[in-house]
C-alpha positions as CSV (number, residue, x, y, z in Angstrom):
1,X,-26.5,-81.5,-145.9
2,X,-29.4,-80.0,-147.6
3,X,-32.9,-81.5,-147.8
4,X,-32.5,-82.3,-151.5
5,X,-29.4,-84.5,-150.8
6,X,-31.0,-86.3,-147.8
7,X,-34.2,-86.8,-150.0
8,X,-32.0,-88.3,-152.9
9,X,-30.2,-90.5,-150.4
10,X,-33.5,-91.7,-148.8
11,X,-34.9,-92.4,-152.4
12,X,-31.8,-94.4,-153.3
13,X,-32.2,-96.5,-150.1
14,X,-35.9,-97.1,-150.6
15,X,-34.9,-98.7,-154.0
16,X,-32.4,-101.0,-152.4
17,X,-32.7,-103.6,-149.8
18,X,-31.7,-102.3,-146.4
19,X,-29.0,-105.2,-146.1
20,X,-27.7,-107.9,-148.5
21,X,-26.2,-111.0,-147.2
22,X,-22.6,-111.9,-148.5
23,X,-23.3,-115.6,-149.5
24,X,-19.8,-116.5,-149.9
25,X,-18.8,-115.0,-146.7
26,X,-21.8,-116.8,-145.0
27,X,-20.8,-120.2,-146.6
28,X,-17.1,-119.6,-145.3
29,X,-18.4,-118.8,-142.0
30,X,-20.7,-122.0,-142.1
31,X,-17.7,-124.2,-143.2
32,X,-15.6,-122.6,-140.3
33,X,-18.2,-123.6,-137.9
34,X,-18.5,-127.0,-139.5
35,X,-14.8,-127.6,-139.4
36,X,-14.7,-126.4,-135.7
37,X,-17.6,-128.8,-134.5
38,X,-15.7,-131.7,-136.6
39,X,-12.6,-130.9,-134.8
40,X,-14.0,-130.8,-131.3
41,X,-15.9,-134.1,-131.7
42,X,-12.9,-135.9,-133.3
43,X,-10.6,-134.6,-130.4
44,X,-13.2,-135.8,-127.8
45,X,-13.5,-139.4,-129.4
46,X,-9.6,-139.7,-129.6
47,X,-9.3,-138.5,-126.0
48,X,-12.3,-140.8,-124.8
49,X,-10.7,-143.6,-126.6
50,X,-7.0,-143.0,-125.2
51,X,-8.1,-142.4,-121.9
52,X,-10.1,-145.3,-121.4
53,X,-7.6,-147.8,-122.9
54,X,-4.8,-146.3,-121.0
55,X,-6.7,-146.3,-117.6
56,X,-7.9,-149.8,-118.3
57,X,-4.2,-151.0,-119.1
58,X,-3.1,-149.1,-115.8
59,X,-5.7,-151.0,-113.8
60,X,-4.9,-154.3,-115.3
61,X,-1.2,-153.9,-115.0
62,X,-1.9,-153.0,-111.4
63,X,-3.9,-156.0,-110.6
64,X,-1.2,-158.1,-112.2
65,X,1.6,-156.5,-110.3
66,X,-0.2,-156.5,-106.9
67,X,-2.0,-160.0,-107.3
68,X,-5.0,-158.2,-106.1
69,X,-8.1,-159.2,-107.9
70,X,-10.4,-156.8,-106.6
71,X,-14.0,-157.3,-108.4
72,X,-14.7,-153.5,-108.5
73,X,-11.3,-152.9,-110.1
74,X,-11.9,-155.7,-112.6
75,X,-15.3,-154.4,-113.5
76,X,-13.9,-151.0,-114.0
77,X,-11.2,-152.2,-116.2
78,X,-13.8,-154.3,-118.4
79,X,-16.2,-151.0,-118.5
80,X,-13.3,-148.8,-119.8
81,X,-12.4,-151.4,-122.4
82,X,-15.9,-151.6,-123.3
83,X,-16.2,-148.0,-123.5
84,X,-13.2,-147.3,-125.7
85,X,-14.7,-150.0,-128.0
86,X,-18.1,-148.2,-128.0
87,X,-16.6,-144.9,-128.7
88,X,-14.6,-146.4,-131.7
89,X,-17.8,-148.0,-133.1
90,X,-19.7,-144.8,-132.6
91,X,-17.1,-142.7,-134.4
92,X,-16.9,-145.2,-137.3
93,X,-20.7,-144.8,-137.7
94,X,-20.5,-141.1,-137.3
95,X,-17.9,-140.8,-139.8
96,X,-19.7,-143.0,-142.3
97,X,-22.7,-140.9,-142.4
98,X,-20.8,-137.8,-143.2
99,X,-21.2,-138.1,-146.7
100,X,-24.9,-137.6,-146.8
101,X,-24.6,-133.9,-146.6
102,X,-24.4,-131.8,-149.5
103,X,-22.0,-128.8,-150.0
104,X,-24.4,-126.0,-149.9
105,X,-24.4,-123.5,-147.2
106,X,-27.5,-125.1,-145.8
107,X,-25.8,-128.5,-146.1
108,X,-22.8,-127.6,-144.3
109,X,-24.8,-126.0,-141.5
110,X,-26.8,-129.3,-141.2
111,X,-23.5,-131.2,-140.9
112,X,-22.0,-129.0,-138.4
113,X,-25.4,-129.2,-136.3
114,X,-25.2,-132.9,-136.7
115,X,-21.7,-132.9,-135.3
116,X,-22.6,-130.4,-132.6
117,X,-25.6,-132.8,-131.6
118,X,-23.4,-136.0,-131.6
119,X,-21.0,-134.2,-129.3
120,X,-23.6,-133.2,-126.6
121,X,-24.9,-136.5,-126.8
122,X,-21.4,-138.1,-126.6
123,X,-20.5,-135.8,-123.6
124,X,-23.7,-136.9,-121.8
125,X,-22.9,-140.4,-122.2
126,X,-19.2,-139.5,-120.8
127,X,-20.6,-137.8,-117.9
128,X,-22.9,-140.8,-116.9
129,X,-19.8,-143.1,-117.5
130,X,-17.8,-140.9,-115.3
131,X,-20.6,-141.6,-112.5
132,X,-19.9,-145.3,-113.1
133,X,-16.2,-144.9,-112.9
134,X,-16.7,-142.8,-109.3
135,X,-18.9,-145.6,-107.8
136,X,-16.6,-148.3,-108.8
137,X,-13.4,-146.2,-107.5
138,X,-15.2,-145.6,-104.0
139,X,-16.2,-149.4,-103.9
140,X,-12.9,-150.4,-104.7
141,X,-11.3,-148.3,-102.1
142,X,-13.8,-149.7,-99.5
143,X,-13.2,-153.1,-100.8
144,X,-9.4,-152.9,-100.1
145,X,-9.5,-151.1,-96.8
146,X,-6.0,-150.1,-96.7
147,X,-6.3,-147.2,-99.3
148,X,-9.1,-145.4,-97.1
149,X,-6.6,-142.4,-96.8
150,X,-7.0,-141.8,-100.6
151,X,-10.6,-141.3,-100.3
152,X,-10.7,-137.6,-99.5
153,X,-8.2,-137.1,-102.5
154,X,-10.4,-139.0,-104.8
155,X,-13.5,-137.1,-103.6
156,X,-11.5,-133.9,-104.4
157,X,-10.4,-135.1,-107.7
158,X,-13.7,-136.3,-108.9
159,X,-15.6,-133.2,-107.6
160,X,-13.2,-130.9,-109.7
161,X,-13.4,-133.0,-112.7
162,X,-17.2,-133.2,-112.5
163,X,-17.4,-129.6,-112.2
164,X,-15.1,-129.0,-115.3
165,X,-16.9,-131.8,-117.3
166,X,-20.4,-130.1,-116.6
167,X,-18.9,-126.7,-117.4
168,X,-17.6,-128.0,-120.6
169,X,-20.9,-129.8,-121.6
170,X,-22.8,-126.4,-121.0
171,X,-20.4,-124.8,-123.5
172,X,-21.2,-127.6,-125.9
173,X,-24.9,-127.1,-125.5
174,X,-24.4,-123.4,-126.1
175,X,-22.5,-124.0,-129.3
176,X,-25.2,-126.3,-130.6
177,X,-27.8,-123.7,-129.8
178,X,-26.0,-121.0,-131.7
179,X,-25.8,-123.4,-134.7
180,X,-29.7,-124.1,-134.5
181,X,-30.3,-120.2,-134.1
182,X,-28.2,-119.8,-137.4
183,X,-30.3,-122.5,-139.0
184,X,-33.6,-120.8,-138.3
185,X,-32.3,-117.4,-139.6
186,X,-31.2,-119.0,-142.9
187,X,-34.4,-120.9,-143.2
188,X,-36.3,-117.7,-142.6
189,X,-34.3,-115.5,-144.8
190,X,-35.9,-116.6,-148.3
191,X,-39.4,-115.9,-146.8
192,X,-38.3,-112.3,-145.6
193,X,-37.2,-111.4,-149.2
194,X,-40.6,-112.0,-150.7
């Protein structure tokens, strides 16, 4: 290229912004992130409700079948039923508040961020609840004394499950941080154009 052609390209670039954000594409990406966050939180709620109801039912049927009225098993059964009910109430409240977001790009992003924040808090609550389940399970084993051979298997099971749950939690925190960074970038964008 000759100098005149380079100068012409340079002059045309100086008259135009160096980059242009495709707002339609950005809105589509934000909606995609919002739907992804909503899917993950819905799935987590359904799994939480289903797993707690199923586990509580198994414990109740085992207690009825064996005639063993272990205080720790009974406490775990009640805690699991209560957790399923609380997750259902929490889901109802979250779904009820979904209509407060507008359908603009920023509104969709705020909705996605609200779902991600809820998911991180929900997962934190489940990690704490899992600790209670571990304590009640170990106490139940020590109370019956005839199942002590299960203790190493249960320790390994809960150890692997806890490691996986913490890894998953870090992934949710990272996704929430990505949404927060996108929110900051979009809020700064109008200021950088002026």
